[in-house]
N, C-alpha and C positions, 0 to 999 in steps of 0.2 A: 411440063417435064427440065429445065432446067434448074428447079429446088434442089431436082433427085441427081441430078449431076455434081452442082456445088455445092449438098452435104459431106459428102466423104471426103470434102476438099478444107468443108469446116472442119469436118470432128476430127483429120485425122491435123491442122496445128494446135487445135484444139492440143490433145492428148501431146502432141510436140512440144508443148509449153507449159505445161505438166510438167510434165517427165523432166524436161531443165530443172522446172521451178525447186519438185524437188529432188537430185539428184544435189543440188546447189544450199537447199539446207543441211540435206543428211552428210556434207562434204563440210560445211561452216558447224555442224555437232560436233562429230567426230572427232579434231581438235579439244573439244571442251572437256569431253568426257576423258579426253584421254591425257 
């Protein structure tokens, strides 16, 4: 039962981390291309 409750929390954290990394990567790429 605890694992089922904790899983979504980890997924949300992972998604947030990936989103931040992607945004930072894009932010670094945009100035280089222009």
